[in-house]
PATORKE-197203 format. One line per field, with one value per residue (C-alpha): x, y, z negated; residue number from 1; residue in one letter. Coordinates in nm, 2 decimals. Layout:
xx: (X_...)
yy: (Y_...)
zz: (Z_...)
n: (NUM_...)
res: (a_...)
This chain:
xx: (19.05_19.00_18.83_18.49_18.46_18.56_18.28_18.01_18.12_18.08_17.72_17.64_17.77_17.55_17.25_17.26_17.05_17.13_17.02_16.80_16.67_16.76_16.88_16.60_16.87_17.09_17.07_17.31_17.27_17.30_17.46_17.28_17.46_17.28_17.16_17.26_17.50_17.84_18.13_18.24_18.50_18.80_19.08_19.32_19.39_19.71_19.69_19.47_19.17_18.94_18.57_18.52_18.84_18.69_18.38_18.57_18.72_18.37_18.25_18.53_18.50_18.12_18.22_18.48_18.22_17.96_18.06_17.89_18.14_18.51_18.73_18.97_19.11_19.06_19.16_19.36_19.52_19.52_19.84_19.93_20.29_20.36_20.02_19.72_19.41_19.18_19.11_18.89_18.72_18.68_18.67_18.46_18.36_18.00_17.80_17.66_18.00_18.22_18.14_18.32_18.19_18.22_18.16_18.01_17.90_17.77_17.62_17.36_17.12_16.80_16.78_16.45_16.58_16.86_16.78_16.45_16.40_16.44_16.80_16.95_16.80_17.06_17.39_17.68_17.69_17.93_17.78_18.11_17.95_17.61_17.44_17.42_17.78_17.86_17.61_17.78_18.12_18.03_17.85_18.10_18.44_18.46_18.26_18.40_18.76_18.68_18.69_19.01_19.30_19.54_19.28_19.29_19.63_19.49_19.17_19.40_19.61_19.28_19.17_18.85_18.66_18.55_18.23_18.13_18.18_17.88_17.92_17.73_17.75_17.72_17.59_17.47_17.39_17.26_17.02_16.93_16.62_16.54_16.41_16.04_16.01_15.70_15.66_15.72_16.06_16.12_16.04_16.33_16.54_16.51_16.34_16.51_16.82_16.70_16.91_16.82_16.77_16.98_16.93_17.09_17.27_17.02_16.74_16.96_16.79_16.49_16.72_16.85_16.77_16.91_17.28_17.51_17.82_18.03_18.18_18.50_18.41_18.58_18.28_17.99_17.87_17.79_17.46_17.45_17.61_17.47_17.79_17.99_18.08_17.79_17.79_17.55_17.40_17.65_17.94_17.81_17.71_18.06_18.24_17.98_18.05_18.41_18.32_18.08_18.30_18.52_18.23_18.24_17.91_17.96_17.76_17.62_17.44_17.14_17.02_16.67_16.62_16.63_16.59_16.90_16.90_17.19_17.16_17.38_17.44_17.50_17.66_17.48)
yy: (0.67_0.93_1.25_1.16_0.82_1.03_1.28_1.00_0.81_1.15_1.20_0.84_0.94_1.26_1.07_0.82_0.88_0.89_0.55_0.69_1.03_1.20_0.99_0.72_0.43_0.36_0.73_0.80_1.15_1.18_1.47_1.65_1.82_2.08_1.88_2.18_2.03_2.15_2.21_1.92_1.67_1.78_1.66_1.42_1.10_0.96_0.68_0.37_0.42_0.18_0.28_0.39_0.62_0.76_0.85_1.02_1.23_1.30_1.41_1.65_1.81_1.87_2.01_2.26_2.39_2.45_2.75_2.65_2.38_2.42_2.11_2.12_1.78_1.48_1.11_1.16_0.83_0.80_0.64_0.48_0.45_0.29_0.11_0.28_0.26_0.41_0.71_1.00_1.07_1.44_1.71_2.00_2.35_2.47_2.78_2.55_2.44_2.16_1.81_1.47_1.32_0.95_0.87_0.54_0.43_0.06_-0.18_-0.40_-0.69_-0.77_-1.12_-1.20_-1.51_-1.35_-1.22_-1.13_-0.74_-0.48_-0.39_-0.75_-0.83_-0.63_-0.79_-0.74_-0.89_-1.15_-1.22_-1.11_-0.82_-0.66_-0.34_-0.45_-0.53_-0.16_0.01_-0.18_-0.08_0.29_0.31_0.11_0.16_0.44_0.73_0.66_0.70_1.09_1.02_0.82_0.97_0.95_1.18_1.45_1.61_1.64_1.82_2.05_2.14_2.23_2.43_2.21_2.15_1.78_1.85_2.08_1.84_1.68_1.35_1.28_1.02_1.06_0.72_0.66_0.34_0.16_-0.12_-0.42_-0.63_-0.98_-0.97_-0.90_-0.88_-0.73_-0.74_-0.42_-0.40_-0.02_0.09_0.28_0.30_0.49_0.33_0.59_0.39_0.10_0.11_-0.24_-0.62_-0.94_-1.27_-1.61_-1.77_-2.05_-1.77_-1.56_-1.75_-1.52_-1.25_-1.46_-1.20_-0.89_-0.74_-0.73_-0.53_-0.61_-0.28_-0.27_-0.21_0.14_0.22_0.08_0.43_0.55_0.52_0.27_0.40_0.27_0.35_0.06_-0.29_-0.51_-0.87_-1.11_-1.38_-1.65_-1.42_-1.27_-1.62_-1.74_-1.44_-1.43_-1.79_-1.72_-1.48_-1.70_-2.00_-1.77_-1.69_-1.33_-1.16_-0.89_-0.58_-0.59_-0.37_-0.48_-0.35_-0.45_-0.23_0.12_0.01_0.04_-0.15_-0.24_-0.57_-0.82_-1.20_-1.39_-1.73_-1.80)
zz: (-21.85_-21.60_-21.66_-21.49_-21.70_-22.01_-21.94_-21.86_-22.19_-22.37_-22.22_-22.33_-22.70_-22.68_-22.55_-22.82_-23.14_-23.50_-23.63_-23.90_-24.00_-24.31_-24.62_-24.58_-24.54_-24.84_-24.97_-24.69_-24.56_-24.19_-24.04_-23.78_-23.49_-23.27_-22.96_-22.71_-22.47_-22.54_-22.31_-22.08_-22.23_-22.04_-22.27_-22.13_-22.37_-22.31_-22.56_-22.53_-22.78_-22.94_-22.88_-23.25_-23.22_-22.87_-23.05_-23.31_-23.03_-22.90_-23.24_-23.32_-22.98_-23.04_-23.40_-23.24_-23.01_-23.28_-23.48_-23.78_-23.86_-23.94_-23.94_-24.23_-24.19_-23.95_-23.97_-24.30_-24.43_-24.81_-24.95_-25.26_-25.23_-24.91_-24.90_-24.70_-24.92_-24.67_-24.43_-24.45_-24.11_-24.17_-24.42_-24.30_-24.42_-24.36_-24.45_-24.73_-24.85_-24.78_-24.64_-24.62_-24.31_-24.20_-23.82_-23.72_-23.37_-23.35_-23.09_-23.29_-23.18_-23.33_-23.45_-23.60_-23.75_-23.94_-24.30_-24.43_-24.38_-24.12_-24.21_-24.22_-23.87_-23.71_-23.62_-23.40_-23.05_-23.16_-23.51_-23.68_-23.83_-23.94_-24.02_-24.39_-24.39_-24.25_-24.49_-24.79_-24.67_-24.64_-24.96_-25.18_-25.02_-24.75_-24.93_-25.27_-25.14_-25.17_-25.55_-25.56_-25.78_-25.45_-25.27_-25.50_-25.40_-25.06_-25.19_-25.40_-25.08_-24.90_-25.20_-25.23_-25.54_-25.56_-25.73_-25.43_-25.17_-25.00_-24.84_-24.51_-24.24_-23.86_-23.78_-23.42_-23.25_-22.94_-23.01_-22.82_-22.87_-22.73_-22.38_-22.38_-22.77_-22.84_-23.23_-23.43_-23.58_-23.67_-24.01_-24.14_-23.84_-23.54_-23.23_-23.00_-23.05_-22.82_-22.51_-22.36_-22.43_-22.49_-22.34_-22.35_-22.04_-21.98_-21.94_-21.68_-21.40_-21.39_-21.26_-20.96_-20.69_-20.90_-20.92_-21.20_-21.34_-21.67_-21.77_-21.97_-22.34_-22.35_-22.11_-22.30_-22.42_-22.09_-21.90_-21.61_-21.29_-20.96_-20.79_-20.88_-20.70_-20.80_-20.83_-20.71_-20.93_-20.86_-20.91_-21.21_-21.36_-21.30_-21.46_-21.75_-21.84_-21.90_-22.16_-22.35_-22.34_-22.56_-22.78_-22.66_-22.57_-22.29_-22.26_-21.88_-21.63_-21.42_-21.10_-21.00_-20.69_-20.81_-21.20_-21.40_-21.73_-22.01_-22.17_-22.35_-22.27_-22.59_-22.66_-22.98)
n: (1_2_3_4_5_6_7_8_9_10_11_12_13_14_15_16_17_18_19_20_21_22_23_24_25_26_27_28_29_30_31_32_33_34_35_36_37_38_39_40_41_42_43_44_45_46_47_48_49_50_51_52_53_54_55_56_57_58_59_60_61_62_63_64_65_66_67_68_69_70_71_72_73_74_75_76_77_78_79_80_81_82_83_84_85_86_87_88_89_90_91_92_93_94_95_96_97_98_99_100_101_102_103_104_105_106_107_108_109_110_111_112_113_114_115_116_117_118_119_120_121_122_123_124_125_126_127_128_129_130_131_132_133_134_135_136_137_138_139_140_141_142_143_144_145_146_147_148_149_150_151_152_153_154_155_156_157_158_159_160_161_162_163_164_165_166_167_168_169_170_171_172_173_174_175_176_177_178_179_180_181_182_183_184_185_186_187_188_189_190_191_192_193_194_195_196_197_198_199_200_201_202_203_204_205_206_207_208_209_210_211_212_213_214_215_216_217_218_219_220_221_222_223_224_225_226_227_228_229_230_231_232_233_234_235_236_237_238_239_240_241_242_243_244_245_246_247_248_249_250_251_252_253_254_255_256_257_258_259_260_261_262_263_264_265_266_267_268)
res: (x_x_x_x_x_x_x_x_x_x_x_x_x_x_x_x_x_x_x_x_x_x_x_x_x_x_x_x_x_x_x_x_x_x_x_x_x_x_x_x_x_x_x_x_x_x_x_x_x_x_x_x_x_x_x_x_x_x_x_x_x_x_x_x_x_x_x_x_x_x_x_x_x_x_x_x_x_x_x_x_x_x_x_x_x_x_x_x_x_x_x_x_x_x_x_x_x_x_x_x_x_x_x_x_x_x_x_x_x_x_x_x_x_x_x_x_x_x_x_x_x_x_x_x_x_x_x_x_x_x_x_x_x_x_x_x_x_x_x_x_x_x_x_x_x_x_x_x_x_x_x_x_x_x_x_x_x_x_x_x_x_x_x_x_x_x_x_x_x_x_x_x_x_x_x_x_x_x_x_x_x_x_x_x_x_x_x_x_x_x_x_x_x_x_x_x_x_x_x_x_x_x_x_x_x_x_x_x_x_x_x_x_x_x_x_x_x_x_x_x_x_x_x_x_x_x_x_x_x_x_x_x_x_x_x_x_x_x_x_x_x_x_x_x_x_x_x_x_x_x_x_x_x_x_x_x_x_x_x_x_x_x_x_x_x_x_x_x)
């Protein structure tokens, strides 16, 4: 990824909100980082990163810029003999003591027909994951890894007292509602996380006069850029059909005159 795209994705990460405030979801305490804009992300990335790992790089960059945080360890794999039993995203030192931080960035769509409460309605674009599944994994697997016997030698090497370590998450998300959905959907989650809408293929005809673009997944974080090679409806419809036939829901950009929007087209 070139430097310009990296910076635009970094800005997209910065402009994405925490999925909730405080510890009001599953008693998971959100980590609040200062909103002041850090230095541009100018690091060159030589390897191909998944989106989640790219977000971790952005978080560590932000932490380094904030002098109130010290990174003690990052992306530490915990081994049981030759078997990896899990990974700690970060161990940090703050003025208030040590923190174990787990970093999450997700894209969720609101399906009013899924589940029966606010948290259960949010699913991944391809219905392979959900907010509830991720919260359960955090609560029951990722955070408890700190207390695993195989983690204690790491804490000893870092001269950390297990009882003093606080656990936090940095859980950001971009959320997408059904097109023109008007019902109230936010009670515990942060409505500022909404970044667009989603639509089924058979309803795309209402945008026949607009222009479209399908970014690579690694660029999903960034805001819509008007300076791309836009597709007309016929070109877009043909390209998106290939995605949907493979049961893959792409994130897309829409250009309606000067109005730019993000949206998913779903196959389900």
